[in-house]
C-alpha positions in Angstrom: -56.3 -94.8 -4.0 -54.9 -91.7 -2.7 -51.3 -93.3 -3.4 -52.5 -93.9 -6.8 -54.0 -90.8 -7.4 -50.2 -89.4 -6.0 -48.9 -91.7 -9.1 -50.8 -90.9 -11.3 -49.9 -87.0 -11.2 -46.0 -87.6 -11.1 -45.9 -89.3 -13.7 -45.1 -87.5 -16.6 -44.8 -90.2 -19.1 -47.4 -89.3 -21.9 -47.0 -85.6 -21.6 -43.9 -86.0 -24.8 -46.5 -87.3 -26.7 -49.4 -84.2 -26.1 -46.6 -82.1 -26.7 -45.1 -83.8 -29.8 -49.2 -84.0 -31.4 -49.0 -79.5 -30.6 -45.8 -79.1 -32.0 -46.9 -81.6 -35.2 -51.2 -79.5 -35.6 -49.0 -76.3 -35.7 -46.6 -77.8 -38.3 -49.4 -78.9 -40.8 -51.4 -75.5 -39.8 -48.7 -73.2 -41.1 -48.0 -75.5 -43.8 -51.9 -75.5 -45.0 -51.7 -71.9 -44.9 -48.1 -71.3 -46.6 -50.1 -73.8 -49.4 -53.0 -71.2 -49.9 -51.0 -68.2 -50.2 -48.3 -70.0 -52.9 -51.7 -71.9 -54.9 -53.6 -69.0 -55.4 -49.8 -66.9 -56.7 -48.9 -69.8 -58.7 -52.5 -70.3 -60.2 -51.9 -66.6 -61.6 -48.5 -66.6 -62.5 -50.1 -69.6 -64.6 -52.5 -68.4 -66.0 -50.4 -65.5 -67.3 -47.9 -67.8 -68.9 -50.4 -70.1 -70.9 -51.8 -66.2 -72.3 -48.3 -65.2 -73.6 -47.9 -69.2 -74.7 -50.8 -69.3 -76.3 -50.0 -66.2 -78.2 -46.3 -66.6 -79.0 -45.7 -67.5 -82.6 -43.3 -69.9 -83.3 -41.5 -68.1 -86.2 -40.6 -65.4 -84.8 -37.3 -65.3 -83.4 -39.1 -62.8 -80.5 -41.4 -62.3 -78.1 -42.6 -59.2 -77.1 -44.5 -58.8 -73.7 
C-alpha cells in the first residue's frame, strides 16, 4: 500500500488537465467581463443611432447633428 501511495504521488499525468481547466475558466471569465463592458456601450450607441434615424428626413441631403 505504501508503494501505491508513493507512485500515486509521483504521477503527474492529470496535472496538465487541471492547468487547462483553470486556464479555460480564466479565459471564459475574461470573455464574460469583456462582453458585459462592450454590451453596455453598444446598447447606448444603438439607441442613439435609432434616435438619429427616426428623426432623419429621407428627402434632405444632409443630416445635422
